[in-house]
N, C-alpha and C positions, 0 to 999 in steps of 0.2 A: 687794723683795717680788715675787713672781711674780703674773703676770695669771691672772685666774680663767678658766677655759675658757668658752667660751660655750654655753649650754644648747641642746641640739638641740630646736629647736621643732618645731610640727607642720608647719612649711614654708610652707604657704600661709595668708596672714592675710586674704583677702578673706571678706567675710561674705555679700554677695550682689552680682550683677552685672545690670544692666538690659540685657538682650540685645536687647529690642524696640528700644530707643533706636537701636543700630548699623543696624538695618532700617529705621527710619522716618526717620532723619536722616543727613545728611552733619556729621561732627564735625570743627569747624573748630580749636578751641583748647580745652584742657583745664586746669582749676584744682583745686587741693586746698583742702578748706575743713574746718575743724572744725564740729562739730555739738552744740548744747546738749541733753542728754538727762536723764531723770529715772532714779532708779535702777531702777524695774521695766523701764524700756526696755532698759537695759543688760543685765539678765538675760535678757530676751527675746532680745537679739542675740547672746548667747552661745549660746543654743538654737538660732539661724538663724530665727527666726519673724519675719521682715521681707519685705516686696516694694515693689520700686520701679518697678513697670510704668507705672502711672499718674501718676507724680511729676515734678513740674517746680519750678524755682526762680523765685520772685517777688521782683522787687527794688522796694522802697518805702520811702521816708522814709530813704534812705541805708543800708538793711540788707537783707540777703538772707535770704529764709525758704523752707523747704523745704516744699513743699505736696503733699499726696496720698501721701505715703510711709506705708505701713502696718506698724506694729509691734504684733503681735498679744500681747496680756497673756498673761502665765503663768496657769495655774490657782492656782499656790500663791503669786501676788502678795498683798501686804498687803492686808487687807480694809478698811482705812481709807483706801487710796487709791482714787480714782476715776480708772480708767484709760481715756483716749480713744485708741483706736489711730490715729485719722486726724489728731490734733493738729498745728498747724503748729510747725515746729522752726525756730528760729534758726540760720543758719549763720555761721561766725566767719570773716572775710575781712579782709585788710588794705585800707585806703581806696583805694589806687591800683587794686587788683583790682577793688573795687567799682565804681570810677569807669570802669574798662575795659569791665566786664560791662554797665554800664547804658547806655554809649554805644553799645556793640556791639548790644544788644537794640532800641535805637531804630531801627535799619536795618530795612528791609521784609524779612520772612522769615526774620529771625534770632530764635532763642529760646534760653533757658538750661535745661537738663535735668540730671538726676542720673543718671549712669551707673555708679557703682559705689560700695559702702560697704565699709570694710575697717578693720582694726586696724594702728595705726601705734604701736609698743611698747604703752603702757598706754591709748592714745587712739583714739577712733573718729574716722575721718575719711571724707568723702564726696568724690568725684570728680564735679565737675560740668564741664560742656562748653557751649561755645557752639555751637549747632548751626543747620543750615538744613534744612528739611523737604525729603524726597525726593518726586518725581513717582512715579507709578504705574510709568512705564516704567523708571525707576531702580532700582525696587526689583526688577523682572523681571530686569534686566541683572546685578544684584548676585547674585540666585538662579542666574542662567544661569552666571556665572563661578565660583560657590562650587561647583556640579555638575560644572564643566568640570575643576576642580582636583581634586576627588575622583576623577574617572575617569583623569585623568592618573597620579594616584599609585597607582591600581590597576595601570594599564598597566606603569608602571615597576616596581611590585613583582613582577608576574609576569614581567617580562624578566629579573630577576635570579635 
């Protein structure tokens, strides 16, 4: 029997990226975690009504929780469901990953943040990262380097 051809997907499976995280933190290590969601939350994610800007990961009692992620309910959501857009959502990780995250966040200056939410086949995954906060001069240096790379690309493009 011949294999079925793969469907041409939309290409990008990313739902939302936390761009502010790359600006405010040095990313040391990333992990992939599942997230527990309600039905109305999945429908809102399909519409792209999510924001990760002020979200972080809290580790307590051997579990990881996504705090501060805002998923706006749709107007057409069921009327019998009380939708809380800022509710805490449990993250699904292996025990060894939880232990690694817990030990790393105990060090001074380290935190755990959510950097990205995306589809993986039919599941919704989040990318969480161990991060260290940037100082103000680090942020300026990053901005300066980004602007220099843009200018360099302009000069190279004009030369060709």
